[in-house]
C-alpha positions in Angstrom: -109.4 11.4 -95.6 -108.2 9.6 -92.5 -110.1 6.4 -93.5 -108.6 6.5 -97.1 -105.1 6.9 -95.7 -105.6 4.0 -93.4 -106.8 1.7 -96.2 -104.0 3.0 -98.5 -101.4 2.1 -95.9 -102.9 -1.4 -95.3 -99.9 -3.2 -96.7 -97.4 -1.1 -94.7 -99.5 -1.4 -91.6 -99.6 -5.2 -91.7 -95.9 -5.4 -92.3 -95.3 -3.3 -89.3 -97.6 -5.4 -87.2 -95.5 -8.5 -88.0 -92.4 -6.7 -86.9 -93.8 -5.6 -83.5 -92.2 -7.3 -80.6 -95.1 -6.8 -78.3 -98.0 -9.2 -78.3 -100.8 -6.7 -77.6 -102.1 -3.6 -79.3 -102.8 -0.4 -77.5 -106.4 -1.4 -76.7 -105.5 -4.8 -75.4 -106.4 -7.0 -78.4 -103.9 -9.9 -78.6 -102.0 -10.1 -81.9 -103.1 -13.0 -84.1 -100.3 -12.8 -86.8 -98.1 -15.8 -85.9 -95.3 -17.5 -87.9 -96.6 -20.6 -89.7 -95.2 -23.7 -88.1 -95.6 -27.3 -89.2 -98.1 -28.9 -86.9 -99.9 -25.7 -85.8 -103.4 -26.1 -84.6 -106.2 -23.8 -85.6 -107.0 -21.3 -82.8 -110.1 -19.6 -84.0 -113.3 -21.2 -82.7 -115.1 -20.7 -86.0 -112.3 -22.4 -87.9 -112.2 -25.3 -85.4 -116.0 -25.8 -86.0 -115.4 -25.6 -89.7 -112.6 -28.2 -89.4 -114.9 -30.6 -87.6 -117.7 -30.0 -90.1 -115.4 -30.7 -93.0 -113.9 -33.7 -91.3 -117.3 -35.2 -90.5 -118.5 -34.6 -94.1 -115.3 -36.3 -95.3 -115.8 -39.2 -92.9 -119.4 -39.7 -93.9 -118.4 -39.7 -97.6 -115.6 -42.2 -96.9 -117.9 -44.4 -94.8 -120.4 -44.6 -97.8 -117.6 -45.4 -100.2 -116.0 -48.0 -98.0 -119.4 -49.5 -97.1 -120.4 -49.8 -100.8 -117.0 -51.3 -101.6 -117.4 -53.8 -98.8 -120.8 -54.8 -100.0 -119.5 -55.3 -103.6 -116.5 -57.3 -102.3 -118.7 -59.5 -100.1 -121.3 -60.2 -102.8 -118.5 -60.9 -105.3 -116.8 -63.5 -103.0 -120.2 -65.0 -102.0 -121.1 -65.4 -105.7 -117.6 -66.9 -106.5 -117.9 -69.4 -103.6 -121.4 -70.3 -104.6 -120.3 -70.9 -108.2 -117.4 -73.0 -106.9 -119.8 -75.1 -104.8 -122.2 -75.6 -107.6 -119.3 -76.8 -109.8 -118.3 -79.3 -107.1 -121.9 -80.6 -107.0 -122.1 -80.9 -110.7 -118.8 -82.9 -110.8 -120.0 -85.1 -108.0 -123.4 -85.6 -109.8 -121.6 -86.6 -113.0 -119.4 -89.1 -111.2 -122.5 -90.6 -109.4 -124.4 -90.9 -112.7 -121.7 -93.2 -114.0 -122.6 -95.7 -111.1 -126.4 -95.6 -111.5 -126.4 -98.9 -113.5 -124.3 -100.6 -110.8 -126.6 -99.4 -108.1 -129.6 -100.7 -109.9 -128.0 -104.1 -110.3 -126.8 -104.3 -106.7 -128.0 -101.6 -104.1 -125.2 -102.8 -101.7 -122.5 -101.9 -104.2 -122.3 -98.4 -102.8 -120.9 -99.8 -99.5 -118.0 -101.6 -101.1 -114.6 -100.1 -101.5 -113.9 -99.6 -105.2 -110.6 -99.5 -107.0 -109.7 -96.1 -108.5 -110.7 -97.5 -112.0 -113.7 -99.7 -112.1 -113.8 -100.3 -115.8 -112.1 -99.2 -119.0 -114.2 -96.0 -119.7 -111.7 -93.7 -118.0 -114.1 -92.3 -115.3 -113.0 -92.1 -111.7 -115.2 -94.0 -109.4 -115.6 -92.4 -106.0 -115.5 -94.3 -102.6 -119.0 -93.1 -101.7 -118.7 -94.1 -98.0 -116.1 -91.3 -97.6 -118.6 -88.6 -98.5 -119.5 -88.1 -94.8 -116.0 -86.6 -94.3 -117.0 -83.8 -96.7 -120.6 -83.3 -95.4 -122.0 -84.5 -98.7 -124.5 -87.1 -99.9 -125.5 -88.9 -103.1 -128.8 -90.5 -103.8 -129.7 -92.6 -106.8 -133.3 -92.9 -108.2 -134.8 -94.9 -110.9 -136.8 -93.5 -113.8 -139.9 -93.5 -111.6 -138.1 -91.4 -109.0 -137.9 -94.3 -106.5 -134.9 -94.3 -104.3 -132.4 -97.0 -105.1 -129.5 -96.2 -102.8 -127.7 -93.4 -101.0 -124.3 -92.7 -99.6 -122.8 -90.0 -97.3 -124.5 -87.8 -94.7 -128.2 -87.9 -93.9 -130.0 -84.7 -94.8 -133.7 -83.8 -94.4 -136.0 -84.9 -97.2 -137.0 -82.1 -99.6 -139.2 -81.8 -102.7 -137.8 -83.6 -105.8 -136.7 -80.7 -107.9 -134.6 -81.0 -111.1 -131.7 -78.5 -111.1 -130.2 -76.6 -108.1 -132.2 -76.1 -105.0 -131.3 -74.5 -101.6 -132.9 -74.2 -98.3 -131.4 -73.0 -95.0 -127.8 -74.4 -95.0 -128.4 -77.2 -97.6 -127.6 -77.1 -101.3 -128.8 -79.8 -103.7 -128.5 -80.6 -107.3 -130.7 -83.2 -109.1 -129.8 -84.3 -112.7 -131.4 -86.8 -115.0 -129.4 -89.8 -116.3 -130.0 -91.0 -119.9 -129.4 -94.4 -121.5 -127.0 -92.9 -124.0 -126.4 -89.9 -126.1 -128.2 -91.6 -129.0 -131.1 -92.7 -126.7 -132.4 -89.7 -124.8 -134.8 -91.8 -122.7 -134.4 -91.2 -118.9 -132.6 -94.1 -117.2 -132.8 -92.6 -113.7 -131.9 -89.6 -111.5 -129.0 -88.6 -109.3 -129.3 -86.1 -106.4 -126.3 -84.8 -104.7 -126.4 -82.7 -101.5 -123.8 -80.7 -99.5 -123.9 -78.6 -96.4 -123.2 -74.8 -96.8 -122.0 -74.4 -93.2 -118.4 -74.1 -94.2 -119.3 -71.6 -97.0 -121.3 -69.5 -94.4 -118.3 -69.6 -92.0 -116.0 -68.5 -94.8 -118.3 -65.6 -95.6 -118.6 -64.7 -91.9 -114.8 -64.6 -91.6 -114.8 -62.4 -94.7 -117.4 -60.1 -93.2 -115.4 -59.9 -89.9 -112.3 -59.0 -91.9 -114.0 -56.3 -93.8 -115.5 -54.9 -90.7 -112.2 -54.8 -88.8 -110.5 -53.4 -91.9 -113.1 -50.7 -92.3 -112.8 -49.7 -88.6 -109.0 -49.4 -88.9 -109.4 -47.6 -92.2 -111.8 -45.1 -90.6 -109.4 -44.5 -87.7 -106.5 -43.8 -90.1 -108.7 -41.7 -92.4 -109.9 -39.7 -89.3 -106.3 -38.9 -88.3 -105.0 -38.0 -91.7 -108.2 -36.1 -92.6 -108.0 -34.0 -89.4 -104.4 -33.2 -90.1 -105.0 -32.4 -93.8 -108.0 -30.2 -93.0 -106.0 -28.3 -90.4 -103.2 -27.8 -92.9 -105.6 -26.6 -95.6 -107.4 -24.1 -93.4 -104.3 -22.6 -91.8 -103.5 -20.2 -94.6 -107.2 -19.1 -94.7 -107.2 -18.6 -90.9 -104.0 -16.6 -91.1 -105.5 -14.3 -93.8 -108.7 -14.0 -91.7 -106.7 -13.1 -88.6 -104.8 -10.4 -90.5 -108.0 -8.9 -91.8 -109.5 -9.1 -88.3 -106.5 -7.5 -86.8 -106.6 -4.7 -89.3 -110.3 -4.1 -88.6 -109.7 -3.9 -84.9 -106.6 -1.6 -85.2 -108.3 0.6 -87.8 -111.4 1.0 -85.6 -109.3 1.8 -82.6 -107.1 4.4 -84.5 -110.2 6.1 -85.9 -111.7 6.7 -82.5 -109.1 9.4 -81.6 -109.6 11.7 -84.7 -113.4 11.2 -84.5 -113.4 12.2 -80.9 -111.4 15.3 -81.8 -113.8 16.2 -84.6 -116.8 15.7 -82.3 -115.3 17.8 -79.5 -114.5 20.6 -82.0 -118.0 20.6 -83.3 -119.5 20.7 -79.8 -117.2 23.6 -78.9 -118.4 25.5 -82.0 -122.0 24.8 -81.3 -121.6 26.0 -77.7 -120.5 29.4 -79.1 -122.9 30.1 -81.8 -121.8 33.8 -81.9 -118.6 32.6 -83.5 -120.3 30.8 -86.3 -121.3 32.5 -89.5 -125.0 31.9 -90.2 -124.1 30.2 -93.5 -121.9 27.6 -91.8 -124.5 26.4 -89.2 -125.9 23.8 -91.7 -122.5 22.6 -92.6 -121.5 22.1 -89.0 -124.7 20.2 -88.4 -123.8 17.9 -91.4 -120.4 17.4 -89.9 -121.9 16.5 -86.6 -124.2 13.9 -88.1 -121.5 12.3 -90.2 -119.2 12.2 -87.1 -121.9 10.4 -85.1 -122.5 8.0 -87.9 -118.8 7.2 -88.2 -118.4 6.9 -84.5 -121.3 4.4 -84.4 -119.7 2.4 -87.3 -116.3 2.3 -85.6 -117.8 1.1 -82.3 -119.7 -1.6 -84.2 -116.6 -2.8 -86.1 -114.6 -2.8 -82.9 -117.2 -4.9 -81.1 -117.4 -7.4 -83.9 -113.6 -7.7 -84.2 -113.4 -8.4 -80.5 -116.3 -10.8 -80.7 -114.6 -12.7 -83.6 -111.3 -12.9 -81.7 -113.0 -14.3 -78.6 -112.0 -11.4 -76.5 -115.5 -10.5 -75.5 -116.1 -12.7 -72.5 -118.7 -12.3 -69.7 -117.1 -14.8 -67.4 -115.8 -12.1 -64.9 -118.0 -9.1 -65.8 -121.4 -10.8 -66.1 -123.9 -9.9 -63.4 -127.7 -10.7 -62.9 -129.6 -8.2 -65.1 -133.4 -7.7 -65.0 -134.2 -7.9 -68.7 -137.7 -6.7 -68.2 -136.5 -3.4 -66.9 -134.1 -2.9 -69.8 -137.0 -3.5 -72.2 -139.3 -1.1 -70.4 -136.7 1.6 -70.5 -136.1 1.1 -74.2 -139.8 1.2 -75.0 -140.2 4.4 -73.0 -137.2 6.0 -74.8 -138.4 5.0 -78.2 -142.0 6.0 -77.6 -141.6 9.5 -79.1 -140.2 8.1 -82.4 -143.1 5.6 -82.5 -145.7 8.4 -81.9 -144.1 10.5 -84.7 -144.8 7.7 -87.2 -148.1 6.8 -85.5 -146.8 3.4 -84.7 -148.3 1.5 -81.8 -145.7 0.1 -79.3 -147.2 -2.8 -77.3 -145.4 -4.6 -74.5 -146.4 -7.9 -72.9 -143.6 -8.5 -70.4 -143.1 -10.5 -67.3 -141.7 -8.8 -64.2 -138.6 -10.0 -62.4 -137.0 -11.9 -65.2 -133.2 -12.1 -64.7 -130.4 -13.1 -67.1 -126.7 -13.1 -66.5 -124.8 -10.7 -68.7 -123.8 -7.1 -69.4 -126.5 -4.5 -69.1 -125.0 -2.2 -71.8 -124.7 -5.0 -74.3 -128.2 -6.2 -73.6 -129.6 -2.7 -74.0 -127.8 -2.5 -77.3 -129.1 -5.9 -78.5 -132.8 -5.0 -77.9 -132.3 -1.4 -78.9 -131.1 -2.5 -82.3 -134.1 -4.8 -82.7 -136.6 -2.1 -81.7 -134.9 0.6 -83.9 -134.8 -1.8 -86.8 -138.5 -2.5 -86.4 -139.3 1.2 -86.2 -137.3 1.9 -89.3 -139.0 -0.7 -91.5 -142.6 -0.4 -90.2 -144.8 2.0 -92.1 -146.9 4.8 -90.5 -149.8 3.4 -88.6 -148.2 0.0 -88.0 -147.7 -1.9 -84.8 -144.7 -3.3 -82.9 -145.2 -5.8 -80.2 -142.6 -6.9 -77.6 -143.5 -10.1 -75.9 -141.7 -12.2 -73.3 -142.1 -16.0 -72.7 -140.4 -17.7 -69.8 -139.6 -21.3 -68.9 -137.4 -22.8 -66.1 -134.2 -22.6 -68.1 -134.8 -20.0 -70.8 -136.5 -16.7 -71.5 -137.6 -15.8 -75.0 -138.1 -12.1 -76.0 -140.0 -11.6 -79.2 -139.9 -8.3 -81.2 -142.6 -8.5 -83.9 -143.6 -5.8 -86.4 -146.0 -5.2 -89.2 -143.3 -3.8 -91.5 -142.2 -4.6 -95.1 -141.0 -8.0 -94.2 -138.1 -10.1 -95.7 -138.4 -12.6 -98.5 -137.9 -16.2 -97.4 -134.8 -16.8 -99.6 -133.0 -14.0 -97.7 -133.8 -15.0 -94.1 -130.5 -17.0 -93.8 -128.6 -13.8 -94.7 -130.1 -11.2 -92.4 -127.4 -11.5 -89.8 -124.6 -11.1 -92.4 -122.5 -7.9 -92.1 -123.3 -5.0 -94.4 -126.0 -7.1 -96.1 -129.0 -5.5 -97.8 -131.8 -7.6 -99.3 -133.6 -5.0 -101.2 -133.4 -1.3 -102.0 -136.4 -0.8 -99.7 -134.3 -2.0 -96.8 -131.4 0.2 -97.8 -133.1 3.6 -97.2 -132.3 3.7 -93.6 -130.4 7.0 -92.9 -127.4 6.6 -90.7 -127.5 2.9 -90.6 -124.2 0.9 -90.9 -125.7 -2.5 -92.0 -124.2 -4.0 -88.8 -127.2 -3.8 -86.5 -128.4 -7.4 -86.8 -124.8 -8.7 -86.9 -124.2 -6.9 -83.5 -127.5 -8.4 -82.2 -126.4 -12.0 -83.1 -122.9 -11.5 -81.7 -124.2 -10.2 -78.3 -126.8 -13.0 -78.2 -124.1 -15.7 -78.7 -121.8 -14.0 -76.2 -124.6 -14.3 -73.6 -125.0 -18.0 -74.4 -128.3 -17.5 -76.3 -129.8 -18.0 -79.7 -131.7 -15.8 -82.1 -134.3 -16.7 -84.7 -136.2 -14.8 -87.4 -139.4 -15.4 -89.2 -140.8 -13.0 -91.8 -143.2 -12.6 -94.7 -143.1 -9.9 -97.3 -145.8 -7.3 -96.7 -146.8 -8.9 -93.4 -143.9 -8.2 -91.1 -141.0 -9.8 -89.2 -140.5 -11.4 -85.8 -137.1 -11.8 -84.1 -136.9 -14.2 -81.1 -134.0 -14.0 -78.7 -133.6 -17.0 -76.4 -131.4 -16.4 -73.3 -130.6 -18.5 -70.3 -133.0 -17.7 -67.4 -131.6 -17.2 -63.9 -135.1 -17.2 -62.3 -136.1 -14.8 -59.6 -133.4 -13.0 -57.7 -133.8 -11.9 -54.2 -132.8 -8.2 -54.2 -134.0 -7.5 -50.6 
């Protein structure tokens, strides 16, 4: 009834929380509901991590797009410049072909300055001695491919190839010259050459420009992407904070009525003479439900504080002998294991210390052991093993239980998650045990991993920073 009233009044409760002038609730959790201001920065660590993940994904996608665009632009311009260069070579070769007969008649004719129009055919005659200024050369050959004359720059000798040919930074074009259109007999050959150094320099400048432009673009995209991502996630974060605040407040408010119910039940049980025999079973049911609700409320409160970053071990953490915590838990759970004929094995190392909170660590490993006991069939085995290095200690809790399918392993730490009906039969369970385990592990600066196989069993590995041996004397 109390829980239903709380959920029914959710809208009213949130409105009242916005109107409170104080910044803290009665149990010390700082209020998260803030007015939305332009330029606000995300405050939740999980949302900040999400912001960076989205931003990096966006930047990677933009880098691929800009990179592909730059490659297309570069190759397009390189192709255009190459075609332009080939057209220049073809024009030069056509002009040189007009002078082949003059070179055959007088090889020194190429060294003389020629007027713009040598004859009446309308072709422009080129002053061949000026070709050196343009890093070009022209060579005339007879029909037997014997060199008749050349003008311009000196270039290395290469194989005599008809058509375009390129090697290193030299581009050449060789064309045949015919007697006339009516007489297709070859009269000789003309080979024109040019250096591609200037073309390469132009492409290098283009490449430099594209590189600088891409860098500036990525800087601008990074800034605008970060700003837009923050703006997009702010409404989501605000809704998450409101839900988080409600969970924390509701959990806190439920503690008082649950404590009152629990106290009343204990008083009745301490005076059995006042209880009618037909009510004993009902009171036992009320006691069990109260314990379950109390456990659920404590779990929700711990997760709410963990999500808000209020659970900090900076000031309260002390060196804890984790091996002693494990030994105590195994001893306390031994009767339950014996009742199910389950073997509890321990392979622990003495004097292993971690920095943290003893109660939370006890809850962490207690949840893992209780989980293993619950899902291990009669006659099974549970093994607790400890491995130690200079920096870390790893505690393994392995069982021979029903196991978890591989497609569900990434979901086992989700809150209220159940993979199968077989894993939902646990009486009194809240579905928050493994979520609590993960939260406590992360609070202590550690990591948790799980491996499992259906029908074989599961193994949970908790990795915590190792303090080494502590001198307690």
